[in-house]
N, C-alpha and C positions, 0 to 999 in steps of 0.2 A: 964520753958524750952522754948527756942525759937521755934516758929512754923516754920517747914521746908516748902520750896516751893514745888509745883507740877510743873514740867518742861516738856515741849515738845521741843526736839531738832531734827534737821535734820542731819543725820550722813553722807550723801553723799557717795562718793567713799571710799573704804578702804584706798586709798592713803592719805586720810585726816589724818591718823595716823602719817604720816611722812612729808607731804608737807607744804610749807609756802604759805598760802592763807588766805583771810579774815576770813572764817569760822574757820579755825584752830587757828588763833590768838584770835578769840573770845572765843573759848573753853579754851585756855590757861589762859585767864583772868577770865573766868566765875567761875571756882572752887574757887579760892582765894577770890572772891567777895561775896560768899554766906556764910551763917552760916554753920559751919562744922557739917555734920550729923554723927550720931552714926553708921548708916547703910544706904544702898541705895537699894531700890526696883526698878529694871529696867525692863520696858516693852519694848521688842524689836520686830520690824517688821519681824525679821528673825527667830523668835521662834514661829512657827505655830503649833497649835494643835486643836483637836476637841473641847475640853473644856478648860477653864482657867487652866493653869498648872504652878506650881511653881518649879523652879529649886532649889533643896535643896542639894547642894554638899558642903562638907567642904572645898575642894580645887579645884575649877572649872578649867578645862583646857581652854586654849586659842584656840578657833576654827577658823581655816582659811578657811572659807566657801566661797571661791571665786577662780577664775582661771585666769591665764594670766597676772598677775601683776609682778612687779620686785621682784627678789628673796629676797632682804632685808625685804620686807613686811612679808614674810613667817617665818622670824626669830624672829619677834616681839612676846613677851610674856607679858601678863598682869597678874601678880601673886597675885592678890587680894585673900583674904580668902573668902569663901562663908559664907552664913548666914542661915543655915538650920533651926535654931530656928525661925527666922523671916519668912522664907518660910512657916513653919507650922502654925504660927500665922495668916499670911495672908490667908492661905487656910481656916482656921476656920472662918475668917470674910467674905470671899466670900461665903462660905457655909451658914453662918447665914443670908446672904442677899437673900438666896433662889436660888443661882446659883450652877450648878455642878462645881466641882473642882477636880484637881488631883495633885499629887506630882511626880516629876521626880528626882530620886536620882543619875542621871548620867549626866545631862545636864550641859555643860560648858558655856563659854561666847562666843557668836557669834560676828561677827564684828559690828553688830548694837549696841552691848553692849561695847566691849572693845575699839573700836575706840574713841568714845567720852570720855569714862572714862580715857583712857590713856592721853588725852590732859587735862582734867579737874583735875585729881588727879594722876599725874605721879608717885607718891610714892606707889601707889596701896595699901594704908594703911587703906582703909575703906571697911568693909565687904559688899558683894553684894549678893542679891538674885534676881533671874530673874523671869519674868512673861511672859507668852505667849499671843499671839493674836489668834483670830479665824477668818480667812479670809473669811469663808463662812457666817459669821454673820455680822450684820449691826453696824453703829455707836452707836445706842441706847444701844445695848448690851455692847459695850465697855465703854460707859458712865456709865452704871450701875455697871460694874466692878470697875471703878474708884471711884464711890460713896462709894463702900464698903471699900475703902482704905483711906478715908478722915481722920479717926482718927489717922492713922500712923504719920501724919505730926505733931501732938501734942506730939509724943513720940520719937522724934529725928530721924525719918526716912524720907529721901528724896524720893519722888516718881519722877522718871526720865523716861520719855517715849521717845523712840528713833525711828524715822521713817524718813519721808521726806515730806515737805510741798507740793512738786510736784514730780511726779515720772513717767514720760513717757520716758524711756530710748531710745526707738526707734526714738523719735523726737528730741533728743538733737543735738546740733550743734557741732559734733565731730571735724569738720575741723576748726571751729572758736576757739575751745578750751575754757579755763577758762574765757577769756575776750570777748567771743562772745556777740553781742548785745542781750538784753532780748527780746524774742518773745512776740508779743502782746497777744497771748492766755494764756501765762503764767502770764503776768503782770496783766491782769484783774482778774485772779483767786487769785493771791497773795494779791492784794489790797482788794478784797472782803472779804477774810478771816480776814485780818487785821482790817477792819472796823467792821465786825461782832463780833470779840473778843473785840474790844474797846467799842462797843455799848452794849455788854452783850446779844447778840442775840443767846441764846443757841439753841432754836428750829430751827432757820435757819441753824446753823452749823450742827445740827444732820441730817438735810435734805439737806445737801450741794449738793448731786448728782442731786437733782431736781432744786435747787435754785441758786447755784453758777454758774457764767458764765464760760463756757469751763471746767466744772468739769470733764467730762469723758475724755476729751483730756488730762487733767493734771494727771488724775488717771484712766487709762484704767481698772485697778483693784485697789481696794482701800486699799490693805494690808499695804502699807507704810504710809497711813494717819490714820489708825485705832489707833495707839498709841496716836495720838493727843487727841482722845476722852477719853482715860484712864486718861490722865493728866487733861483734862477738868473736868471730873467727880470728880477727887480727889481734885480739887481746887475751886476757885471762879472766877466769872466774875464780872466786866470787868477784862480782863487779860492785860498783858503788853508784847509787843514785845521787846525782848532783842537783837535780831540781825536780819538783813535782808541782804542777798547777793544772787546772782544767778551765777551759773557756767554753761558753755556750752549752754548758751542761754535760758535754761528752767529748770534747776535743782535748785530749790529754797532751800536755806540753812537756812530759817527762824527758830527762836527759840522763845518760849513763856514761860512766867511764869504766873501761875494761883494761 
């Protein structure tokens, strides 16, 4: 069986589900370029819990967890079947790693999940289980969760982590829009992460808030970067950057494969 990748993707604005932009076109090409998984385990920055929690729903609803966007976006549905069996298997493996874990039998797909999935697999024909993040815990915790998932990749399961390489929404260039020049503080952080991944510097990445230039400026809170460490733990370094683009001057849409 082909070993599945562990991926980190930046999901951007919910409008990515409908808009024509570099990151959207990247997602359109990404799904067909990868080995087809039997199932997807998706860790989303918008699924926040106290302990690692698996969404185990047979038919997860499409959650429109945002406000103020055009009406057509609220009509979008992503009708993938769930993977409750996979969710329970993953819960067992996280528990075996000595970490607390829980099951949620009601959780649907938030936009951190369905936006990239809709572009990658528009037929919605691959079962999906979801995994939460713990915004009060550090990158090392999420890396440990990812390590507990490594064996899934040998079993036909893609580990897909969805967040954002940078996420300071207050500092975006809303006036400049999608084509605004990239700010210097975002660029130095983006380049630092790319170099650390390419050079296999796991410890530096885990300590990014202390070591990376402009780390706190790019992530005032790091919930949108925490899925990166789940993918990092589930895969191997050095990794490969699959996509790099920036919208509104500072929202980096980078994607990595480990």
